[in-house]
C-alpha positions in Angstrom: -92.0 128.1 -142.9 -95.5 128.9 -144.5 -95.7 132.7 -145.7 -98.9 133.4 -146.4 -100.1 135.9 -143.7 -103.8 135.9 -142.7 -106.2 138.4 -143.4 -106.8 141.3 -142.2 -110.6 141.9 -144.0 -113.1 138.9 -144.9 -112.5 135.3 -143.7 -109.6 133.8 -142.5 -109.7 130.3 -143.5 -107.3 128.8 -140.3 -109.5 130.2 -137.5 -112.9 130.8 -139.1 -112.9 134.6 -138.0 -115.0 136.6 -140.5 -114.4 140.6 -140.0 -118.0 141.1 -142.3 -120.3 139.1 -140.1 -121.9 139.7 -136.6 -122.5 143.0 -134.9 -120.2 144.9 -132.1 -122.2 143.3 -129.0 -122.0 139.3 -130.4 -118.3 140.3 -131.3 -117.1 141.1 -127.7 -119.5 138.8 -126.3 -117.4 136.2 -128.0 -113.9 138.0 -127.6 -114.8 137.7 -123.9 -115.8 134.0 -123.7 -112.5 132.6 -126.1 -110.3 135.0 -123.9 -112.1 133.0 -121.2 -111.5 130.2 -122.8 -107.3 130.8 -123.2 -107.3 131.7 -119.6 -109.2 128.1 -118.8 -106.7 125.8 -121.1 -103.0 127.5 -119.7 -104.4 127.0 -116.1 -105.6 123.7 -116.6 -102.0 122.4 -117.9 -100.5 124.2 -115.4 -102.3 122.4 -112.5 -101.7 119.1 -114.4 -99.0 116.6 -114.1 -96.1 118.7 -115.5 -96.8 122.3 -114.8 -93.8 122.9 -116.7 -96.0 121.9 -120.4 -97.0 125.8 -121.0 -93.3 126.6 -121.3 -92.5 123.5 -123.4 -92.3 125.2 -127.7 -93.3 122.4 -129.6 -90.4 123.7 -132.4 -87.9 126.0 -132.0 -89.4 129.1 -133.2 -92.8 128.3 -132.4 -94.2 129.7 -129.3 -95.0 128.0 -125.9 -98.8 127.9 -124.4 -97.7 130.5 -122.0 -96.0 132.5 -124.6 -99.0 133.0 -127.1 -101.1 133.7 -123.8 -98.8 136.3 -122.2 -99.2 137.7 -126.1 -102.5 137.8 -125.9 -102.8 139.5 -122.3 -100.5 142.0 -124.2 -103.0 142.7 -127.5 -106.1 143.3 -125.1 -104.2 145.9 -123.1 -102.3 147.4 -126.5 -105.4 148.3 -127.9 -107.7 149.2 -125.2 -105.5 151.8 -124.9 -106.0 152.3 -128.4 -109.5 152.6 -128.2 -109.0 155.0 -125.4 -106.2 157.3 -127.3 -108.8 157.3 -130.6 -111.6 158.7 -128.5 -109.3 161.3 -127.3 -107.2 162.3 -130.1 -108.4 163.2 -133.9 -106.5 160.7 -136.0 -104.0 159.8 -134.0 -100.4 157.6 -134.9 -100.8 154.1 -132.8 -97.1 153.4 -131.4 -95.9 149.8 -132.7 -96.5 147.3 -130.1 -92.9 145.6 -130.4 -94.0 142.1 -129.9 -90.7 140.4 -130.6 -89.1 143.0 -128.1 -92.0 142.0 -125.2 -91.5 138.5 -125.4 -87.9 138.8 -124.9 -87.8 141.5 -122.4 -90.7 140.6 -120.8 -89.6 136.8 -120.7 -93.1 135.6 -121.2 -91.7 131.6 -120.9 -91.1 132.5 -117.2 -94.3 134.2 -116.6 -96.6 132.5 -113.8 -99.3 130.9 -115.8 -101.9 131.8 -113.2 -100.9 135.4 -112.7 -100.9 135.6 -117.0 -104.2 133.7 -116.8 -105.8 136.3 -114.4 -104.8 138.9 -115.6 -105.9 138.3 -119.5 -109.3 137.6 -118.3 -108.9 141.3 -116.2 -108.1 142.8 -119.8 -110.4 140.9 -121.9 -113.3 142.0 -119.5 -111.7 145.6 -119.7 -111.1 145.9 -123.5 -115.1 144.5 -123.5 -116.0 147.4 -121.1 -114.2 150.0 -123.5 -115.5 148.6 -126.6 -119.2 147.7 -125.6 -120.2 151.5 -124.8 -118.7 153.0 -128.5 -121.6 154.6 -130.1 -121.1 154.2 -134.1 -119.9 157.9 -135.3 -117.2 156.7 -132.7 -116.6 153.2 -134.5 -116.4 155.0 -137.3 -113.0 157.6 -136.1 -109.8 156.6 -137.8 -106.3 156.2 -136.2 -103.2 155.6 -138.1 -102.4 151.7 -137.7 -99.6 149.7 -138.9 -100.2 146.6 -140.3 -100.0 145.3 -142.8 -99.3 148.3 -144.5 -99.6 151.7 -143.0 -102.8 152.8 -142.8 -105.8 154.1 -141.3 -108.2 151.9 -140.0 -111.7 152.8 -137.6 -112.3 151.8 -134.2 -114.7 149.6 -135.7 -112.1 147.6 -137.6 -109.6 147.5 -134.5 -112.3 145.8 -132.5 -113.0 143.1 -135.1 -109.2 143.1 -135.6 -108.6 142.0 -131.5 -111.4 139.5 -132.0 -109.4 137.6 -134.5 -106.4 137.7 -132.2 -108.4 135.9 -129.5 -109.7 133.3 -132.2 -106.7 132.2 -134.0 -104.6 132.5 -130.8 -107.0 130.4 -129.1 -107.0 128.1 -131.1 -103.1 128.0 -131.1 -102.8 127.6 -127.3 -105.4 124.8 -127.6 -103.7 122.9 -130.2 -100.4 123.4 -128.3 -101.6 122.2 -125.4 -103.2 118.8 -127.3 -100.2 117.9 -128.6 -98.2 118.4 -125.7 -100.1 117.1 -122.6 -100.3 113.3 -121.4 -103.7 111.8 -121.8 -105.7 112.4 -118.3 -107.6 108.8 -118.5 -104.7 106.4 -119.3 -105.5 103.3 -122.4 -107.3 100.7 -120.8 -104.6 97.3 -120.9 -105.6 94.9 -123.4 -106.9 92.0 -121.5 -104.6 88.4 -120.9 -106.6 85.6 -121.7 -107.1 84.2 -118.4 -108.2 88.1 -117.2 -111.0 87.5 -120.5 -111.9 84.3 -119.0 -112.5 85.4 -115.5 -114.9 88.6 -117.0 -117.2 86.4 -119.1 -117.8 83.9 -116.0 -118.0 87.2 -113.6 -120.3 88.4 -116.5 -122.2 85.3 -116.4 -122.9 85.4 -112.8 -124.1 88.5 -112.7 -126.3 88.0 -115.6 -127.9 85.1 -113.3 -128.7 87.6 -110.3 -132.0 89.5 -109.8 -132.4 93.0 -111.4 -131.2 94.9 -108.2 -132.7 96.7 -105.2 -134.5 99.8 -104.0 -131.3 101.2 -102.6 -129.4 100.3 -106.5 -131.8 102.5 -108.3 -131.6 105.1 -106.4 -128.1 105.3 -106.6 -128.0 105.2 -110.3 -130.9 108.0 -110.3 -128.3 110.2 -108.3 -125.1 109.4 -110.9 -126.7 111.6 -113.5 -124.0 114.5 -114.8 -122.7 120.8 -117.1 -114.4 131.3 -124.4 -98.5 144.2 -134.6 -95.0 145.5 -135.6 -98.4 147.1 -134.7 -100.5 144.6 -133.5 -100.0 142.3 -137.1 -100.4 138.7 -137.7 -97.2 137.4 -139.2 -96.3 133.9 -140.5 -97.4 130.9 -138.7 -95.5 130.9 -135.6 -92.2 132.3 -136.8 -90.3 134.7 -134.2 -89.1 137.7 -136.4 -87.6 140.6 -135.5 -88.5 142.3 -138.8 -92.2 141.4 -138.6 -94.8 144.1 -137.3 -96.9 141.5 -135.9 -98.2 138.7 -134.2 -96.4 135.8 -134.1 -98.2 132.1 -135.1 -97.6 128.3 -135.3 -94.2 127.3 -138.0 -95.7 123.9 -138.9 -99.3 121.8 -138.3 -100.5 125.0 -136.8 -103.0 128.3 -137.4 -100.7 131.4 -138.8 -100.8 134.4 -136.8 -102.8 137.3 -137.4 -101.2 140.7 -137.3 -102.2 143.2 -135.1 
């Protein structure tokens, strides 16, 4: 198990998120787009030939795609509440998210993937709407955050940290499903000698034929082709009761950041 925790400032080498670059509007726009990508990856996999692929853990202590998606959904909801709390109170103390408790008590693995995907997108839009209207003085307001150590954090940092959460776990969801999902188009079978000879003869005959009719050309012309105990990242994928943070991949994938 990789015990190195992803950063809560600066550059995350694993997912590429950088706390020090990008303006507020751009950060929020990317967050909403990547939330949509999480949602679409989940629904696409659930609508495939094996709907339960979203519930498979690649390793016993690594979350499944639907568990990550439920977690992302809840992160967005919790962080939106924290924005509201910070605006309403002077230096609030944020309650822990209880990541591990939510996974077990809410039975993430049994939830309906279509409902999870819809809620994830709804909470992403609501978080984005709350974040976009914050003024510079409001972005500087502080609250007591629990991860990685208890310390005052600004609303501006909370927005960036939430964006890091989404980007990091989007990568986890997509990577897990890429490992587990069967290919959509089966690999072609090697041609047998007799088939290869027949194919060569057919190709020779085709080359000898006229270039094609106007109808053929019209048909070809029409065939063009068109996002903590306290939210806190924990070491990759390891579901640990004493960790205040988000679970990530234990091997072969990204670590989780914490909220």
